N, C-alpha and C positions, 0 to 999 in steps of 0.2 A: 504494500500500500504506500502511496505517496506520503511523505512526511514533510513537516515544515522545512523550508529551504530547497526542496526539490523543484526542478523545473517542471512546468505543466506541459504535457504532450499536446500536440495539435490533434484535435478531434473534430468530427463533423457528424451530424445526425439530423433526421427530420424532426421538425417541431409539430405541434398539434394542427398547424395549417398546411402541412405537407411540404413546407419549404425546407431546404437544406440549410442548416445553421452551422457555421464554423466560428465558435467563440474567439474573440480577440482578448487574450488573457493579459495584455499589457495594462489594461484598465482594471480597477478593482472589480472583482467578480466573486460571486457565490455559486458553487455547483453543489447542489444537494441531491443525493441519491436516496430513493425511497422504494419500498418493496412493490406497491401496487396501487393503482388508481381505485377510488371508491371504497377504500378500507378505512377503518376508524382512525388510527394514528396518522396515516398518510393524508387523510382529509383534513385533520386538525393542523398538521404541519403545513400543508399547502395554503390553507386559509390564514395561518399565522404569517407566512411570507407575503401573502396578498395584502393583509391588513397593514403590514409594515412597508409595502412596496413604495409608497410615495417617499418615505424617508430614505430608502435605498437609492431611489432615482435622484432625489435632491443631493445626495452625496456622490453621485456619479458611479454608483455600483450597479452592475447588471446581475440579475438572479436567473439561474437556470435550474429547473427540476429535471431529474433523469430517473427513468425506471425502465424495466424491460417490457413494459406495455407498448403496443404499437401506436402509430400516429392517430389512427381513428379513435382508439380508446382514450388517448390523451385529449382529443378534440371534444369528446363527450364529457369527460371529466372537467376540462377547463370551462366548457359552456355551463355545465350544471353548477359549478362552484364560483363562476365569475372570475377566473384567473386571467390576469393580464400580462403574465410573464411566460417565457418559452418553457414548454415541457418537451424535453428531448426524448424521442423514442429510441430505445436501445434493445430491441428484441433479441439480437445476437450477443449482447453483452460486451460489445467492442469498446464502448466508452467506459463502462465499468472496469474492464480489464486494463485499459490505459491508465486508470487511476488506482488500480490494485484493489478494487472493491469486489468482494466475493459474490458470485452469482450461482454457486453450486446448488443452492436450494431451489433454483428456477426463478429467482428474483434477486434484485440487488439488495445487499445489506444497507441499512440506514446509516449514511455517513454524510457529513457536510465538509466541504473544502472551501477555504477562502484563499483568494489569489490576489497578489499585488505584483506588478512588474513581471508577470510571467512565472512567478514562483509561489508555491504554497506557503501561506503564513500561519494558518491554523487548520487543524483537522478535529472535527467534533464527532462524537458517537452519541447522537441524540437518543439512541435506543436505551441508553442508561438514564435518561431523564424524560420528563414530560415534554412532548413535542410542542405543547402550547407555551409560548414565551421563548422558544428557541431562536426565532428570527431576531428578536430584539437583542439577545446576547450576541449573536453573530454580527449584527449591525454595529453595535457598540465597539466590539473588538476590531472589526474591519476598519471602522472610522479611525480608531487609534493608530492602526498600522499605516493607513493611507496618509495620515498627518505626520508620521515619524520621518 
């Protein structure tokens, strides 16, 4: 798994609109991996990032959610939950593999990576905590790194 200080690999994936997205990791970025659309903790976490999205955007931070669900399922999930950030479809686990996130159970483990200047600055295991409030912690930490 990528650790703080590691360079972030170039990745591309389809978002919920069927567009190919290649994140530019030079700008402050959040990449959060989650197991599955429409499940309890994943929905809470997605809504938490959505509620905090204006503050992320005001700080120049891009947020990406990634799971092994396909683009069509992401589209339905984003529509139902009103999500305005990219959900990247990773059905083959290529993006997860690039970050070192385990998919051996058929889904991505829950992990959040923050990136500044193309390097990982923090890695979170939100499975060990309540996903509600996770986005605010990530935002605060990433703002501190971006200002350093």
